[in-house]
C-alpha positions as CSV (number, residue, x, y, z in Angstrom):
1,M,-50.5,-74.7,-23.9
2,M,-50.7,-72.8,-26.3
3,I,-50.6,-69.8,-24.4
4,K,-48.5,-69.7,-22.7
5,S,-46.0,-71.4,-25.3
6,D,-47.2,-68.1,-27.3
7,I,-46.4,-65.4,-24.7
8,C,-42.9,-67.5,-24.4
9,M,-42.3,-67.1,-28.0
10,L,-43.8,-63.2,-27.7
11,M,-41.4,-62.5,-25.0
12,L,-38.3,-64.1,-27.3
13,V,-39.5,-62.1,-29.4
14,V,-39.5,-58.5,-27.6
15,M,-36.3,-58.9,-25.7
16,T,-34.9,-59.7,-29.3
17,M,-35.6,-56.4,-30.0
18,V,-34.4,-54.3,-28.0
19,E,-31.7,-56.1,-27.6
20,G,-31.1,-55.2,-31.0
21,R,-31.8,-52.4,-31.1
22,R,-28.8,-51.1,-27.5
23,Y,-26.4,-52.2,-29.6
24,P,-26.4,-50.2,-32.3
25,R,-26.7,-47.2,-30.1
26,K,-23.6,-48.1,-28.4
27,N,-22.0,-48.6,-31.4
28,R,-23.1,-45.3,-32.9
29,N,-22.2,-43.5,-29.6
30,K,-18.6,-45.7,-29.3
31,D,-17.6,-44.5,-33.2
32,K,-19.4,-40.7,-32.4
33,E,-16.5,-40.6,-29.8
34,Q,-13.6,-42.1,-32.0
35,A,-14.5,-39.5,-34.5
36,Q,-14.1,-36.6,-32.6
37,R,-11.3,-38.2,-30.4
38,D,-9.6,-38.2,-34.5
39,E,-10.7,-34.8,-35.2
40,A,-9.5,-32.6,-31.9
41,E,-6.1,-35.2,-32.2
42,P,-5.1,-36.4,-35.0
43,V,-2.9,-39.8,-34.7
44,C,-1.0,-42.0,-37.5
45,E,-1.0,-45.4,-36.7
46,L,2.3,-47.7,-37.8
47,E,1.1,-51.5,-38.4
48,V,3.3,-54.2,-37.1
49,A,3.3,-57.8,-37.9
50,C,4.5,-60.4,-35.8
51,R,5.7,-63.9,-38.1
52,G,5.1,-66.8,-35.8
53,E,2.1,-69.7,-36.1
54,K,-0.1,-66.3,-36.0
55,N,0.1,-63.0,-37.4
56,I,-1.1,-60.8,-35.1
57,P,-1.3,-56.5,-36.3
58,I,0.1,-54.9,-33.7
59,T,-1.4,-51.0,-33.9
60,L,1.4,-48.1,-32.3
61,P,-0.2,-44.0,-32.1
62,I,2.3,-41.9,-32.8
63,R,1.5,-38.3,-31.9
64,G,3.4,-35.2,-33.7
65,A,4.4,-31.6,-31.9
66,K,1.2,-29.1,-32.8
67,G,1.4,-26.4,-33.7
68,P,0.8,-23.2,-31.8
69,Q,-3.7,-21.7,-31.5
70,G,-4.7,-21.1,-35.2
71,K,-7.4,-19.1,-36.4
72,N,-10.8,-19.0,-34.4
73,G,-9.4,-21.3,-31.3
74,Q,-7.7,-24.1,-33.6
75,K,-4.8,-26.3,-32.6
76,G,-2.0,-25.2,-34.9
77,E,-0.4,-28.0,-37.1
78,P,3.7,-28.5,-38.2
79,G,4.4,-25.5,-40.4
80,D,2.0,-23.6,-39.2
81,A,3.2,-20.1,-38.5
82,G,5.3,-18.8,-35.8
83,I,7.1,-22.4,-35.4
84,P,10.5,-21.0,-36.0
85,G,12.9,-22.9,-38.4
86,I,9.4,-24.2,-40.3
87,P,7.4,-21.9,-42.5
88,G,4.9,-21.8,-43.1
89,R,1.4,-22.3,-44.6
90,E,0.3,-18.4,-43.7
91,G,2.9,-15.0,-42.6
92,R,5.9,-17.9,-44.0
93,S,8.6,-16.2,-42.6
94,T,11.0,-16.8,-45.0
95,P,13.4,-14.5,-46.6
96,P,12.5,-13.4,-50.2
97,I,14.4,-14.3,-53.1
98,I,17.3,-11.6,-54.4
99,R,17.5,-12.0,-58.0
100,V,20.5,-10.8,-59.3
101,A,21.6,-12.1,-63.0
102,F,23.4,-10.5,-66.2
103,F,24.9,-11.2,-70.0
104,V,26.5,-9.0,-71.7
105,G,28.9,-9.4,-74.8
106,L,30.7,-7.9,-78.4
107,Q,28.6,-7.4,-81.5
108,E,31.5,-5.6,-82.7
109,N,35.3,-5.7,-82.9
110,Q,37.0,-4.4,-80.6
111,G,41.2,-2.7,-80.8
112,P,43.5,-1.8,-81.0
113,V,44.0,0.6,-78.2
114,K,47.2,2.2,-77.0
115,E,46.9,1.7,-72.8
116,N,45.0,-0.5,-70.6
117,S,40.9,0.7,-71.5
118,D,37.7,0.3,-69.3
119,L,36.2,-2.8,-71.7
120,L,32.4,-1.5,-73.6
121,F,29.0,-4.4,-74.1
122,D,27.3,-2.6,-77.1
123,K,25.3,-5.8,-76.5
124,V,23.0,-6.2,-73.3
125,I,20.8,-9.7,-73.4
126,T,20.7,-10.2,-69.9
127,N,20.5,-7.8,-66.7
128,V,18.1,-8.6,-63.9
129,G,18.2,-6.6,-61.2
130,N,19.6,-3.5,-63.2
131,V,23.2,-4.3,-62.0
132,F,25.1,-3.8,-65.4
133,N,25.6,0.1,-66.4
134,P,26.1,-0.3,-70.2
135,D,27.7,2.8,-69.8
136,T,30.5,1.8,-67.9
137,G,30.8,-2.2,-68.3
138,R,30.8,-2.5,-64.6
139,F,28.7,-4.7,-62.5
140,T,27.9,-3.3,-59.4
141,A,27.2,-5.2,-55.9
142,T,23.4,-5.0,-54.4
143,H,24.0,-6.8,-51.9
144,N,26.7,-8.7,-49.6
145,G,27.3,-11.9,-50.8
146,T,29.2,-14.7,-52.8
147,Y,28.9,-13.8,-56.9
148,Q,30.4,-15.9,-59.5
149,F,31.4,-14.2,-63.3
150,N,32.2,-15.6,-66.7
151,V,34.7,-14.4,-69.2
152,V,34.6,-15.1,-73.1
153,V,37.4,-14.0,-74.8
154,A,37.6,-14.8,-78.2
155,A,40.9,-12.8,-80.3
156,Q,40.9,-11.5,-84.3
157,G,42.3,-13.4,-87.1
158,R,45.5,-13.7,-86.5
159,Q,45.2,-11.3,-82.9
160,R,45.5,-11.4,-79.5
161,A,42.7,-10.4,-76.8
162,A,43.9,-10.5,-73.2
163,V,41.4,-8.8,-69.6
164,N,41.5,-8.3,-66.8
165,L,38.6,-9.5,-64.9
166,V,38.7,-6.5,-62.0
167,R,37.4,-6.4,-58.3
168,N,37.0,-2.1,-57.0
169,G,40.9,-1.5,-59.5
170,E,42.3,-5.0,-58.5
171,M,42.7,-7.3,-60.7
172,I,42.2,-11.4,-60.0
173,A,42.0,-12.4,-63.0
174,T,43.6,-12.5,-66.7
175,V,41.8,-14.3,-69.5
176,W,44.4,-14.2,-72.7
177,A,43.7,-15.9,-75.7
178,E,45.5,-15.9,-78.9
179,S,44.3,-16.3,-83.3
180,I,48.0,-17.9,-84.7
181,P,47.9,-19.4,-86.6
182,Y,44.1,-20.5,-86.3
183,W,41.2,-19.2,-84.6
184,A,41.2,-18.9,-80.6
185,S,38.8,-18.7,-77.9
186,A,39.9,-18.6,-73.8
187,S,37.4,-18.6,-70.8
188,N,37.4,-17.9,-67.3
189,T,35.8,-18.4,-64.1
190,A,35.8,-16.4,-60.2
191,I,33.8,-16.9,-57.6
192,L,33.9,-13.5,-55.0
193,K,33.1,-12.3,-52.2
194,L,31.3,-9.2,-52.7
195,K,29.3,-6.4,-50.3
196,G,26.3,-4.7,-51.5
197,G,28.6,-1.3,-53.4
198,D,31.7,-2.9,-54.7
199,Q,31.9,-3.0,-58.6
200,V,33.4,-5.6,-61.0
201,W,34.1,-5.1,-64.7
202,L,36.9,-5.7,-67.2
203,V,39.7,-4.2,-68.4
204,L,41.3,-4.7,-72.5
205,L,45.1,-5.2,-72.2
206,S,46.8,-2.7,-74.7
207,R,49.8,-5.4,-75.2
208,A,46.5,-7.8,-76.5
209,P,43.5,-5.2,-78.0
210,Y,42.4,-7.4,-80.7
211,I,39.1,-8.4,-79.7
212,H,37.0,-9.8,-81.4
213,G,33.2,-9.6,-81.6
214,Y,30.3,-11.3,-83.1
215,M,28.8,-12.2,-79.6
216,Y,32.7,-14.2,-79.3
217,S,33.1,-12.4,-76.3
218,T,30.8,-12.4,-73.4
219,F,30.5,-11.3,-69.8
220,S,28.6,-12.3,-67.3
221,G,28.0,-12.9,-64.3
222,H,25.1,-14.1,-60.9
223,L,24.4,-13.5,-57.1
224,L,25.6,-17.5,-55.7
225,F,24.4,-16.4,-52.8
226,P,23.2,-13.0,-50.0
227,D,25.3,-13.3,-47.0
228,K,23.5,-14.3,-43.7
229,K,22.5,-11.5,-41.5
């Protein structure tokens, strides 16, 4: 009886060891297969909690669009190069940024003048893209697009100062300042559609020719956005 009991106990131990080895191996295989699937097909899961006596979590697989085949045969992802309308991480197709801006001013008083004259600025602070010519006082557009210009005019003591903002010889706006009886300045802003090669500048008016310097009178502009091709 003792021998028979020992044999039964031995068989039970052997079966337990076999079962213990079998299931972990199966779990490892299952985990490996799941890892391979996750690596091959990335999946986002959304968890939904149900209200009631029991909270039962529910997961919903969400798959996003994949991009074209990438390097070494790997599947692409959203944002990879080659997807129209979506900037990629490599080989970006976005157009280069066009940098156009200038800021100039008067250090010395100007005027009076006997006739309307192009206003020349003797202090160039900013000239990104080399778009402003200090010898002529003119800005030249580099690209078709929409530009913004800012004009500030100060009049000398007890005098008048006025300028016209001009595009290709056409008067766009007037900025007028009178320091009567006290010192004064005026400003204006213009947003213009320009083509590449168009010019914008200021004309000092002979009927109000006493413009104040010391960087109280300034002229600036920049490209807001280029036209779509």
